[in-house]
Structures are given as C-alpha cells and as structure tokens.
VEXNU-991916 format. One record per residue: residue number from 1; residue in three letters; x, y, z of N, C-alpha, C in turn. Coordinates in steps of 0.1 Angstrom, whole numbers, m for minus. Layout:
<kolvos>
KOLVO  nr rest    nx    ny    nz   cax   cay   caz    cx    cy    cz
KOLVO NUM  Ala     X     Y     Z     X     Y     Z     X     Y     Z
...
</kolvos>
This chain:
<kolvos>
KOLVO  nr rest    nx    ny    nz   cax   cay   caz    cx    cy    cz
KOLVO   1  Met  m109  m196    82  m111  m202    69   m98  m208    64
KOLVO   2  Thr   m98  m221    61   m86  m228    56   m88  m231    42
KOLVO   3  Ser   m78  m227    34   m80  m228    19   m73  m241    15
KOLVO   4  Thr   m79  m248     5   m73  m260    m1   m74  m258   m16
KOLVO   5  Met   m64  m264   m22   m63  m264   m37   m73  m275   m42
KOLVO   6  Thr   m81  m271   m52   m90  m280   m58   m88  m279   m73
KOLVO   7  Ser   m87  m290   m80   m85  m290   m94   m96  m284  m102
KOLVO   8  Ala  m109  m284   m96  m120  m279  m103  m121  m264  m103
KOLVO   9  Thr  m113  m257   m94  m114  m243   m93  m101  m236   m97
KOLVO  10  Val   m90  m242   m95   m77  m236   m97   m69  m245  m107
KOLVO  11  Pro   m64  m239  m118   m56  m247  m127   m44  m253  m121
KOLVO  12  Pro   m39  m264  m125   m27  m269  m120   m15  m262  m127
KOLVO  13  Pro    m3  m263  m121     8  m256  m128    10  m261  m142
KOLVO  14  Ala    15  m252  m151    17  m256  m164    28  m267  m165
KOLVO  15  Pro    27  m276  m174    37  m286  m176    51  m280  m177
KOLVO  16  Gly    60  m284  m168    74  m280  m169    76  m266  m162
KOLVO  17  Ala    66  m259  m159    68  m246  m152    74  m248  m139
KOLVO  18  Ala    84  m240  m135    92  m243  m123    95  m231  m115
KOLVO  19  Ser    88  m220  m116    92  m208  m109    80  m203  m100
KOLVO  20  Leu    84  m198   m89    74  m190   m80    77  m175   m83
KOLVO  21  Ala    67  m168   m87    67  m154   m88    64  m148   m74
KOLVO  22  Met    73  m140   m68    71  m135   m55    69  m119   m56
KOLVO  23  Phe    58  m114   m51    56  m100   m52    58   m93   m38
KOLVO  24  Pro    66   m83   m38    70   m77   m25    59   m68   m20
KOLVO  25  Gly    60   m64    m7    50   m56     0    57   m43     4
KOLVO  26  Gln    50   m36    13    54   m23    18    68   m25    25
KOLVO  27  Gly    77   m15    23    90   m16    29   100   m19    18
KOLVO  28  Ser    95   m23     6   104   m25    m6   106   m12   m14
KOLVO  29  Gln    98    m2   m11    99    10   m19   112    17   m18
KOLVO  30  Arg   116    24   m28   128    33   m28   126    44   m39
KOLVO  31  Ala   134    54   m38   133    65   m47   137    60   m61
KOLVO  32  Gly   130    64   m71   133    60   m85   131    45   m88
KOLVO  33  Met   123    39   m81   122    24   m82   117    19   m95
KOLVO  34  Ala   110    28  m103   104    23  m116   112    30  m128
KOLVO  35  Ala   122    37  m125   129    44  m136   134    35  m147
KOLVO  36  His   140    23  m142   146    14  m152   135     7  m161
KOLVO  37  Leu   123     6  m155   112    m1  m163   108     8  m174
KOLVO  38  Leu   106    21  m171   101    30  m182   112    34  m192
KOLVO  39  Glu   124    33  m187   135    37  m196   139    25  m206
KOLVO  40  His   139    13  m200   144     2  m208   133    m7  m213
KOLVO  41  His   121    m6  m208   110   m15  m212    97    m7  m213
KOLVO  42  Pro    98     4  m221    86    13  m221    73     7  m227
KOLVO  43  Gly    75    m2  m237    64    m8  m244    55   m16  m234
KOLVO  44  Ala    61   m23  m224    54   m30  m215    50   m22  m203
KOLVO  45  Ala    59   m13  m198    56    m6  m185    47     6  m187
KOLVO  46  Glu    49    14  m198    41    26  m199    26    24  m198
KOLVO  47  Pro    20    14  m205     5    12  m204     1     9  m189
KOLVO  48  Ile     9     2  m182     6    m2  m168     6    11  m160
KOLVO  49  Phe    15    20  m161    16    32  m153     5    42  m157
KOLVO  50  Arg     1    42  m170   m10    51  m174   m23    46  m167
KOLVO  51  Ala   m25    33  m168   m37    27  m161   m36    29  m146
KOLVO  52  Ala   m24    28  m141   m23    29  m126   m26    44  m122
KOLVO  53  Asp   m21    53  m129   m24    67  m126   m39    70  m126
KOLVO  54  Ala   m45    65  m136   m60    67  m137   m67    60  m126
KOLVO  55  Ala   m63    48  m123   m71    40  m113   m68    45   m99
KOLVO  56  Ala   m56    49   m96   m52    53   m83   m56    68   m80
KOLVO  57  Gly   m58    76   m91   m61    90   m89   m50    98   m84
KOLVO  58  Ile   m37    94   m85   m25   101   m82   m15    98   m93
KOLVO  59  Glu    m5   107   m93     6   105  m104    16    95   m99
KOLVO  60  Leu    12    82   m99    21    72   m95    34    71  m104
KOLVO  61  Ser    32    73  m117    43    72  m126    54    82  m122
KOLVO  62  Arg    50    94  m118    60   104  m113    66   100  m100
KOLVO  63  Leu    58    96   m91    63    93   m77    73    81   m78
KOLVO  64  Cys    70    72   m87    78    59   m88    91    62   m96
KOLVO  65  Val    92    73  m103   104    76  m111   112    87  m105
KOLVO  66  Thr   106    99  m102   113   110   m97   110   114   m83
KOLVO  67  Gly   101   107   m77    98   110   m63   109   106   m53
KOLVO  68  Val   111   115   m43   122   112   m33   116   104   m22
KOLVO  69  Lys   125   100   m13   121    90    m2   109    96     6
KOLVO  70  Gly   109   109     8    98   115    16    85   114    10
KOLVO  71  Asp    84   113    m4    72   112   m11    65    98    m9
KOLVO  72  Leu    73    89    m5    69    75    m4    67    70    11
KOLVO  73  Thr    67    79    20    66    75    34    52    73    39
KOLVO  74  Arg    42    79    33    28    78    37    23    64    32
KOLVO  75  Thr    16    57    42    11    44    38     2    44    26
KOLVO  76  Asp    m7    54    26   m17    55    15   m11    58     2
KOLVO  77  Ile     1    63     1     9    65   m11    18    54   m14
KOLVO  78  Thr    25    49    m4    34    38    m6    28    26   m12
KOLVO  79  Gln    16    22    m7    11     9   m11     7     9   m26
KOLVO  80  Pro     0    19   m32    m3    19   m46    10    21   m54
KOLVO  81  Ala    20    28   m49    33    29   m57    40    16   m58
KOLVO  82  Val    41     8   m48    47    m5   m48    39   m14   m58
KOLVO  83  Leu    26   m13   m56    17   m21   m65    19   m18   m80
KOLVO  84  Ala    20    m5   m83    22    m1   m97    36    m6  m102
KOLVO  85  Thr    46    m4   m94    59    m9   m99    60   m24  m101
KOLVO  86  Ser    54   m31   m91    54   m46   m92    46   m50  m105
KOLVO  87  Leu    35   m44  m107    27   m48  m119    34   m45  m132
KOLVO  88  Ala    41   m34  m132    48   m30  m144    60   m40  m147
KOLVO  89  Thr    66   m44  m136    77   m54  m137    71   m68  m141
KOLVO  90  Trp    60   m72  m136    53   m84  m140    50   m83  m155
KOLVO  91  Glu    45   m72  m160    42   m71  m174    54   m72  m183
KOLVO  92  Val    65   m66  m179    78   m68  m186    81   m83  m187
KOLVO  93  Leu    81   m90  m176    84  m104  m176    74  m112  m184
KOLVO  94  Arg    61  m109  m182    51  m116  m190    52  m114  m205
KOLVO  95  Thr    55  m102  m209    57  m100  m223    69  m107  m228
KOLVO  96  Ala    79  m110  m220    91  m117  m224    88  m132  m224
KOLVO  97  Gly    76  m136  m219    73  m150  m219    73  m158  m206
KOLVO  98  Phe    74  m151  m195    75  m157  m182    62  m163  m178
KOLVO  99  Arg    62  m176  m175    50  m183  m170    53  m191  m158
KOLVO 100  Pro    51  m186  m146    55  m193  m134    45  m204  m130
KOLVO 101  Ala    50  m213  m121    42  m224  m117    31  m218  m107
KOLVO 102  Ala    34  m208  m100    25  m202   m90    29  m188   m87
KOLVO 103  Val    21  m180   m80    24  m167   m76    20  m165   m62
KOLVO 104  Ala    27  m156   m55    25  m153   m41    29  m139   m38
KOLVO 105  Gly    22  m132   m28    26  m119   m25    28  m118   m10
KOLVO 106  His    37  m110    m6    40  m107     8    31   m95    13
KOLVO 107  Ser    21   m98    20    12   m87    25     6   m80    13
KOLVO 108  Leu     9   m67    12     5   m59     0     7   m66   m13
KOLVO 109  Gly    18   m73   m14    21   m80   m27    11   m91   m31
KOLVO 110  Glu     2   m95   m22    m9  m104   m25   m18   m98   m36
KOLVO 111  Phe   m20   m85   m35   m29   m79   m45   m23   m80   m59
KOLVO 112  Thr   m10   m78   m60    m3   m79   m73    m4   m94   m78
KOLVO 113  Ala    m2  m103   m69    m4  m117   m72   m17  m120   m78
KOLVO 114  Leu   m28  m114   m72   m41  m117   m76   m44  m111   m90
KOLVO 115  Val   m38   m99   m93   m39   m94  m107   m32  m103  m117
KOLVO 116  Ala   m20  m107  m113   m12  m116  m122   m19  m129  m125
KOLVO 117  Ala   m27  m134  m115   m34  m146  m117   m48  m144  m123
KOLVO 118  Gly   m52  m132  m126   m65  m129  m132   m77  m129  m123
KOLVO 119  Val   m74  m129  m110   m85  m129  m100   m91  m115   m98
KOLVO 120  Leu   m82  m105   m99   m86   m91   m98   m82   m83  m110
KOLVO 121  Thr   m90   m73  m114   m85   m64  m124   m76   m54  m118
KOLVO 122  Leu   m68   m47  m127   m59   m37  m122   m67   m26  m115
KOLVO 123  Glu   m78   m22  m121   m86   m11  m115   m91   m15  m101
KOLVO 124  Ser   m96   m27   m99  m100   m32   m86   m89   m32   m76
KOLVO 125  Ala   m77   m37   m80   m66   m38   m71   m62   m24   m66
KOLVO 126  Phe   m62   m14   m75   m58    m1   m70   m68     5   m61
KOLVO 127  Ala   m81     3   m64   m91     8   m55   m90     2   m42
KOLVO 128  Leu   m88   m11   m41   m87   m18   m28   m74   m14   m21
KOLVO 129  Val   m63   m13   m28   m51    m9   m21   m51     5   m16
KOLVO 130  Arg   m57    14   m24   m58    28   m19   m67    29    m6
KOLVO 131  Arg   m78    22    m6   m87    22     6   m79    15    17
KOLVO 132  Arg   m73     4    15   m65    m3    25   m55     6    31
KOLVO 133  Gly   m47    14    23   m37    23    28   m43    34    36
KOLVO 134  Glu   m55    39    32   m62    50    39   m66    45    53
KOLVO 135  Leu   m71    33    54   m76    27    67   m64    24    76
KOLVO 136  Met   m53    19    70   m42    16    78   m35    29    84
KOLVO 137  Ala   m35    39    75   m30    52    79   m38    58    91
KOLVO 138  Arg   m51    56    91   m59    61   102   m56    54   115
KOLVO 139  Val   m53    41   114   m49    34   126   m36    39   131
KOLVO 140  Ala   m27    42   122   m13    47   126   m14    61   132
KOLVO 141  Glu   m24    69   128   m25    83   133   m29    83   148
KOLVO 142  Arg   m37    73   152   m42    73   166   m36    62   174
KOLVO 143  Thr   m26    55   169   m20    44   177    m5    46   177
KOLVO 144  Asp     1    46   189    15    47   191    21    32   188
KOLVO 145  Gly    22    29   176    26    15   173    37    14   162
KOLVO 146  Gly    42     2   160    52     0   151    55   m15   149
KOLVO 147  Met    66   m18   142    70   m32   140    85   m34   143
KOLVO 148  Leu    88   m45   147   102   m48   152   106   m61   146
KOLVO 149  Ala   118   m61   139   123   m73   133   133   m80   142
KOLVO 150  Val   132   m93   145   141  m100   154   148  m110   145
KOLVO 151  Ile   161  m109   145   170  m117   136   179  m126   145
KOLVO 152  Gly   179  m139   141   188  m148   147   182  m156   159
KOLVO 153  Leu   169  m156   160   162  m163   170   150  m171   165
KOLVO 154  Pro   148  m183   169   136  m191   163   123  m184   166
KOLVO 155  Ala   114  m186   157   101  m179   158    94  m183   172
KOLVO 156  Ala    96  m195   176    89  m199   189    95  m191   201
KOLVO 157  Ala   107  m188   200   113  m179   211   107  m165   211
KOLVO 158  Val   105  m160   199    99  m147   197    84  m147   202
KOLVO 159  Glu    77  m158   199    63  m159   204    63  m159   219
KOLVO 160  Arg    72  m166   225    73  m167   240    75  m153   245
KOLVO 161  Ala    84  m145   239    87  m132   244    75  m123   243
KOLVO 162  Cys    67  m125   233    55  m117   232    45  m121   243
KOLVO 163  Ala    44  m134   245    34  m140   254    37  m138   269
KOLVO 164  Glu    50  m138   272    54  m138   286    58  m124   292
KOLVO 165  Arg    58  m114   284    61  m101   289    50   m96   299
KOLVO 166  Gly    54   m87   308    45   m84   319    37   m71   317
KOLVO 167  Gly    41   m63   307    35   m50   305    22   m50   298
KOLVO 168  Ala    16   m38   296     3   m37   289     6   m34   274
KOLVO 169  Gly    m5   m35   266    m3   m32   252    m2   m45   244
KOLVO 170  Val    m3   m43   231    m3   m54   221    11   m56   216
KOLVO 171  Ala    16   m68   216    28   m72   209    26   m86   204
KOLVO 172  Glu    25   m88   190    22  m101   184    30  m103   172
KOLVO 173  Val    33  m116   169    41  m119   157    33  m115   145
KOLVO 174  Ala    39  m107   136    32  m102   124    37  m109   111
KOLVO 175  Asn    50  m113   111    56  m119    99    65  m130   103
KOLVO 176  Tyr    62  m142    97    72  m153    98    79  m153    85
KOLVO 177  Asn    90  m146    84    97  m144    72   107  m155    67
KOLVO 178  Asp   115  m159    76   124  m170    74   128  m176    87
KOLVO 179  Ala   136  m186    87   140  m193   100   147  m184   109
KOLVO 180  Arg   153  m173   104   161  m164   112   155  m150   114
KOLVO 181  Gln   144  m148   108   138  m134   109   123  m135   112
KOLVO 182  Thr   119  m130   123   105  m129   127   102  m114   131
KOLVO 183  Val    90  m109   127    87   m95   129    75   m95   139
KOLVO 184  Val    76   m86   149    66   m84   159    59   m70   156
KOLVO 185  Ser    46   m69   158    39   m57   156    31   m54   169
KOLVO 186  Gly    29   m41   171    21   m37   183    24   m23   188
KOLVO 187  His    21   m20   201    23    m8   207    38    m6   209
KOLVO 188  Arg    43     6   208    57     9   210    63     4   223
KOLVO 189  Ala    55     7   234    60     3   247    61   m12   248
KOLVO 190  Ala    52   m19   243    52   m34   243    63   m39   234
KOLVO 191  Leu    66   m32   223    77   m37   215    91   m35   222
KOLVO 192  Asp    92   m24   230   104   m22   238   106   m34   248
KOLVO 193  Glu    96   m39   254    97   m50   263   101   m63   255
KOLVO 194  Val    95   m65   243    99   m77   235   113   m76   231
KOLVO 195  Ala   118   m64   227   131   m62   223   141   m66   234
KOLVO 196  Glu   138   m61   246   147   m65   257   147   m80   260
KOLVO 197  Ala   135   m86   259   134  m100   261   142  m109   251
KOLVO 198  Val   140  m105   238   147  m113   228   162  m111   228
KOLVO 199  Arg   166   m99   231   181   m97   233   186  m106   244
KOLVO 200  Thr   179  m107   255   183  m116   266   183  m130   261
KOLVO 201  Ala   174  m134   253   173  m148   248   183  m151   237
KOLVO 202  Gly   191  m141   233   201  m144   223   199  m139   209
KOLVO 203  Ala   190  m131   206   188  m125   193   201  m118   188
KOLVO 204  Glu   204  m120   176   216  m114   170   214   m99   167
KOLVO 205  Lys   202   m96   163   199   m82   159   184   m79   161
KOLVO 206  Val   181   m67   166   167   m63   168   166   m49   161
KOLVO 207  Val   157   m48   151   156   m36   143   142   m31   143
KOLVO 208  Leu   140   m18   147   127   m11   146   125    m7   132
KOLVO 209  Leu   115   m12   125   113   m10   111   107     3   108
KOLVO 210  Glu   110     9    96   105    22    92    92    19    84
KOLVO 211  Val    82    17    92    68    15    86    59    24    92
KOLVO 212  Gly    47    26    85    38    37    90    28    32   100
KOLVO 213  Ala    27    19   103    16    14   112    20     0   117
KOLVO 214  Pro    13    m4   128    15   m18   133     7   m28   125
KOLVO 215  Phe    13   m32   114     5   m40   105     4   m55   110
KOLVO 216  His    m6   m62   105    m7   m76   108    m8   m80   122
KOLVO 217  Cys   m15   m72   130   m17   m76   144   m32   m72   147
KOLVO 218  Ser   m36   m75   160   m50   m72   163   m54   m57   164
KOLVO 219  Leu   m44   m48   164   m47   m34   163   m53   m30   150
KOLVO 220  Met   m52   m39   139   m58   m36   126   m72   m42   125
KOLVO 221  Ala   m76   m49   136   m90   m56   135  m101   m46   134
KOLVO 222  Glu   m99   m34   139  m109   m24   139  m113   m19   125
KOLVO 223  Ile  m104   m21   115  m107   m16   102  m112   m28    92
KOLVO 224  Glu  m113   m40    98  m117   m51    89  m131   m49    83
KOLVO 225  Ala  m141   m45    91  m154   m43    86  m155   m33    75
KOLVO 226  Glu  m148   m22    76  m148   m11    66  m141   m16    53
KOLVO 227  Phe  m130   m24    55  m124   m29    43  m132   m39    36
KOLVO 228  Ala  m140   m47    44  m149   m57    38  m159   m51    30
KOLVO 229  Asp  m164   m39    34  m173   m31    25  m167   m28    12
KOLVO 230  Glu  m155   m24    11  m148   m21    m1  m146   m34    m9
KOLVO 231  Leu  m142   m45    m3  m140   m58    m9  m153   m62   m16
KOLVO 232  Ala  m164   m60   m10  m177   m64   m15  m181   m57   m28
KOLVO 233  Arg  m175   m46   m31  m178   m38   m43  m171   m44   m55
KOLVO 234  His  m162   m53   m54  m153   m57   m65  m155   m72   m68
KOLVO 235  Thr  m153   m75   m81  m155   m89   m85  m142   m97   m84
KOLVO 236  Phe  m143  m109   m78  m131  m117   m77  m133  m129   m86
KOLVO 237  Gly  m125  m130   m97  m127  m141  m107  m119  m154  m103
KOLVO 238  Pro  m121  m164  m111  m113  m176  m109   m98  m174  m112
KOLVO 239  Ala   m89  m181  m106   m75  m179  m108   m71  m187  m120
KOLVO 240  Arg   m62  m180  m128   m57  m187  m140   m44  m195  m137
KOLVO 241  Leu   m39  m193  m125   m27  m201  m121   m28  m200  m105
KOLVO 242  Pro   m21  m210   m99   m22  m210   m84   m17  m198   m77
KOLVO 243  Val   m25  m193   m67   m20  m182   m59   m19  m188   m45
KOLVO 244  Ile    m7  m187   m39    m4  m192   m26    m7  m181   m16
KOLVO 245  Ser   m16  m182    m7   m20  m172     3    m9  m171    13
KOLVO 246  Ser    m6  m158    17     4  m156    28    m3  m157    41
KOLVO 247  Val   m17  m158    41   m24  m159    54   m24  m174    58
KOLVO 248  Thr   m26  m183    49   m27  m197    52   m15  m206    47
KOLVO 249  Gly    m8  m201    37     3  m209    32    m2  m220    22
KOLVO 250  Ala   m15  m218    18   m21  m228     9   m27  m220    m3
KOLVO 251  Ala   m29  m227   m14   m34  m221   m26   m49  m217   m24
KOLVO 252  Leu   m53  m206   m31   m67  m202   m30   m76  m212   m37
KOLVO 253  Ala   m88  m214   m32   m97  m223   m38  m106  m216   m47
KOLVO 254  Ser  m109  m203   m46  m118  m196   m54  m116  m181   m52
KOLVO 255  Gly  m123  m173   m60  m123  m158   m59  m129  m154   m45
KOLVO 256  Ala  m140  m161   m41  m146  m158   m28  m136  m160   m17
KOLVO 257  Asp  m128  m171   m19  m117  m174    m9  m108  m162    m8
KOLVO 258  Ala  m104  m156   m19   m95  m145   m20  m100  m133   m12
KOLVO 259  Arg  m113  m130   m14  m120  m119    m8  m119  m120     7
KOLVO 260  Gly  m122  m132    12  m122  m134    27  m108  m133    33
KOLVO 261  Leu   m98  m138    25   m84  m138    30   m78  m124    30
KOLVO 262  Leu   m82  m116    21   m77  m102    21   m83   m94    33
KOLVO 263  Arg   m95   m98    37  m100   m92    49   m92   m97    61
KOLVO 264  Arg   m90  m110    62   m83  m115    74   m68  m111    74
KOLVO 265  Gln   m63  m108    62   m49  m105    61   m45   m92    70
KOLVO 266  Leu   m54   m83    72   m52   m71    79   m46   m74    93
KOLVO 267  Ala   m52   m83   100   m49   m85   114   m42   m99   116
KOLVO 268  Cys   m40  m106   106   m33  m119   107   m18  m118   103
KOLVO 269  Pro   m10  m127   108     4  m127   104     7  m132    90
KOLVO 270  Val    17  m127    84    22  m131    71    30  m144    73
KOLVO 271  Arg    26  m155    68    33  m168    70    41  m171    57
KOLVO 272  Trp    52  m163    56    60  m165    43    68  m178    43
KOLVO 273  Thr    72  m183    55    79  m195    55    70  m207    50
KOLVO 274  Asp    57  m206    53    47  m215    48    45  m214    33
KOLVO 275  Val    45  m202    28    44  m199    13    56  m206     6
KOLVO 276  Leu    68  m204    11    79  m210     4    79  m226     5
KOLVO 277  Ala    74  m231    16    72  m246    17    62  m251     7
KOLVO 278  Ala    51  m243     5    41  m247    m5    47  m247   m19
KOLVO 279  Ala    55  m237   m22    61  m236   m35    70  m248   m38
KOLVO 280  Glu    77  m252   m27    86  m264   m29    77  m277   m32
KOLVO 281  Arg    65  m277   m26    56  m289   m29    51  m288   m44
KOLVO 282  Tyr    51  m276   m49    47  m274   m63    59  m278   m73
KOLVO 283  Gly    70  m280   m67    82  m284   m75    89  m272   m80
KOLVO 284  Ala    88  m260   m73    95  m248   m77   110  m251   m76
KOLVO 285  Thr   117  m247   m87   132  m248   m87   138  m234   m89
KOLVO 286  Ala   130  m224   m91   134  m210   m92   124  m201   m85
KOLVO 287  Tyr   130  m190   m79   122  m181   m71   126  m167   m77
KOLVO 288  Leu   115  m160   m82   118  m147   m88   110  m136   m81
KOLVO 289  Glu   117  m126   m75   110  m115   m69   107  m105   m80
KOLVO 290  Val    94  m102   m81    89   m94   m92    84   m80   m86
KOLVO 291  Gly    93   m70   m87    90   m57   m82   103   m51   m75
KOLVO 292  Pro   101   m40   m68   112   m33   m62   118   m41   m51
KOLVO 293  Gly   131   m38   m48   138   m44   m37   142   m58   m38
KOLVO 294  Arg   149   m63   m27   153   m77   m27   150   m84   m14
KOLVO 295  Val   140   m79    m7   136   m85     6   133   m99     5
KOLVO 296  Leu   124  m102    m5   119  m116    m6   130  m125   m12
KOLVO 297  Thr   139  m119   m20   150  m127   m25   159  m132   m13
KOLVO 298  Gly   161  m123    m3   168  m127     9   162  m138    16
KOLVO 299  Phe   148  m137    18   141  m148    25   142  m161    18
KOLVO 300  Ala   141  m161     5   142  m173    m2   155  m179    m2
KOLVO 301  Lys   166  m171    m3   179  m176    m3   183  m183    10
KOLVO 302  Arg   177  m178    21   179  m184    34   170  m195    38
KOLVO 303  Thr   160  m198    29   151  m209    32   152  m221    23
KOLVO 304  Val   153  m219    10   154  m230     1   168  m233    m4
KOLVO 305  Glu   171  m245    m6   184  m249   m10   185  m254   m25
KOLVO 306  Asn   196  m251   m31   199  m256   m44   188  m251   m54
KOLVO 307  Arg   184  m238   m52   174  m232   m61   180  m219   m67
KOLVO 308  Thr   175  m215   m79   178  m202   m85   169  m192   m78
KOLVO 309  Val   175  m181   m73   168  m171   m66   172  m157   m73
KOLVO 310  Leu   163  m150   m78   166  m138   m86   157  m126   m82
KOLVO 311  Ser   161  m114   m84   153  m102   m82   153   m94   m95
KOLVO 312  Thr   145   m83   m95   142   m76  m107   142   m61  m104
KOLVO 313  Gly   148   m56   m94   147   m42   m89   155   m32   m97
KOLVO 314  Asp   163   m36  m106   170   m26  m115   172   m32  m129
KOLVO 315  Ala   178   m24  m138   179   m28  m152   188   m40  m153
KOLVO 316  Arg   199   m41  m146   208   m52  m147   201   m65  m142
KOLVO 317  Arg   194   m64  m131   188   m76  m125   177   m81  m133
KOLVO 318  Ile   168   m72  m139   157   m77  m146   161   m83  m159
KOLVO 319  Asp   172   m78  m166   177   m84  m178   183   m97  m175
KOLVO 320  Ala   190   m98  m164   196  m111  m160   186  m121  m157
KOLVO 321  Ala   175  m117  m151   164  m126  m148   158  m132  m160
KOLVO 322  Ile   155  m123  m170   149  m127  m182   158  m137  m189
KOLVO 323  Arg   171  m135  m190   181  m144  m196   180  m158  m189
KOLVO 324  Glu   180  m157  m175   181  m169  m167   168  m177  m169
KOLVO 325  Ile   157  m170  m170   144  m177  m172   144  m185  m185
KOLVO 326  Arg   149  m178  m195   149  m184  m208   158  m196  m209
KOLVO 327  Asp   169  m195  m201   179  m206  m201   175  m218  m193
KOLVO 328  Gln   165  m216  m184   161  m227  m175   151  m236  m183
KOLVO 329  Glu   156  m248  m186   147  m257  m194   135  m260  m186
KOLVO 330  Gly   123  m258  m193   110  m261  m186   104  m250  m179
KOLVO 331  Thr   111  m239  m177   105  m227  m170    95  m221  m179
KOLVO 332  Leu    98  m220  m192    88  m214  m202    82  m226  m209
KOLVO 333  Pro    69  m224  m212    62  m235  m220    67  m236  m234
</kolvos>
C-alpha cells in the first residue's frame, strides 16, 4: 500500500506553520521521564496521565515518575509508558499554542502522532499499544533475537551485509535512521555475522541495542493477523493535520490508510530518513522532538541543514522549546 497526500482527505499545513512534531519510540524511555511534566506543567499533564492510567489499566503515572529502569524494561510496559509521556508533552506544547505543519512518529511514536492529529482517541491508542506490546513480547519470549545499530556506514552497505552473509536465520534492515545510522533486526547469531561483516566494511561503531525483541523485521509477521483483529475494533478518523508515515515516508491519505500501515509497521522497516525528507518538502524549518529522550533530535541534526532542532525531555528543554516556538515567526498561527 503506497500512501499519497490528497487535499480532499488531509488538510494542508496551516499558513505559516513551519515545524515537524517528532514523537519518539521505544528506546527513549528513562527513569523519571515524566517528573518534569507533572511538576512544572500539572494543568496540562495531569489529565493526560489520569486518562492514560485508566486506559492502559496500569499505573503509568507512577512508572513514568518514580519507576526505576527495571520497571521499564518489559516491552508491554515500556510502550504505553513512552506513549503516555509523549502525549503529556504534546498537551503541554499544544496548550502553549504549538501548531506544527505535520506530525510523525518513529515506530511506536506513530500512535502518538495519530492521537495528536485526531485520527485515534487516547483510549484507542492505549488499547492498541498495550496489545502491540503484548504480542511483541510474546515473539521475544520464543525468539533469540535482537537489534544492532551500525554507525558510520551507508545503508546500502548494511543491506549488502545482511544479504550476503552465509549463515542461517533472519537479519534485515529495521531502521533507516539517518545517513550514518542503520539498524538491523533478527536472530542473534545472524546479527553476529552482520556485525563482523560491517566492521570489515568500515563501520565506525556497532552497538547491540537494549530492546526487548527483534522489531521491524519478518520475525514479527506472525503477529500481524492478531494485531489486525485489534485494529479492526477501533475507529480511525480523518487527520486534522498531515501525518507522515514512517512505513512509507508519505502522508496518510485516510484513517483506513493508517489502520493498514500500523499493521504493516510491525514487520516493515522504519524509514525515518524518508520522513525527514518529506518534512522538508512541507517546508519545515524547525524539528521538535515531543517526548522523552533526544534520539530523534540527533537524527534530525545529522540530516537537515540550517534548521532549528529541539527536544523536550526535561524542564529546561521544554521551556526553551516553548520560547523558541513563540519566537519563530510563522510557527504559530
């Protein structure tokens, strides 16, 4: 399924709007990641966490404020926790008047983007993410798999390393993050082969990621049908602003388009470089990471030139982001 932007189904960017709101995925979590939101912006953040606790069926507000690293290691806990923190951050910015040209999410972050755009309700997003996390955790339990970040080598060279290795098992590109970082997902033994090959090819750094499963590769295809059953239970509405899909690098055409892409996302690579290229075509001059961590901030800084790139993962950064947004002529309507 290839998505195309149509003026009949997706609104164009607001006049003068010039920001891409980027929502992070799993791997951005950290202990205390929402403490600054509830302490400094309780009016905006507290209602989101109350709703998140009820929708997720677990105490996300506690886990995101006082939970330690070990509390956030399980995929089925991590994903709703990152979603809640990102949504609370979005609400803080939205309350301050932030109106981006478009939104996009990296893997899990796509659910946050769909809530921000009005495609999904908060309740549906949490139900979907909780089920997604459960299914992914099941794959992790019975698969000796993982993910490997390759830094300092073109994506084409990483693709060749995956294709030309001689051993058994799955090793596939899972994330095209930026020109210098490509992530491979698959069986551990196959990842070891890829690691050796890319080091020989000149990779500057090879890092085994601390993730709970081999995301975004064919090993996840076995859960697509079950996740599709959950997707079918939820309503996907029209987008109030453009959502750039990390599966295709193009804007969603409809709510039905979003449903199909979320299913495909499980086993398809994240094409973040294409997302950033699409944002440039929208005329984005600022890139704001909305949620915990600074992973997407790094990707943007290494990909786009002469652009403002900001993150919001602590009190100082979110306050600086709000000031910068307000200072950027045309960013707010």
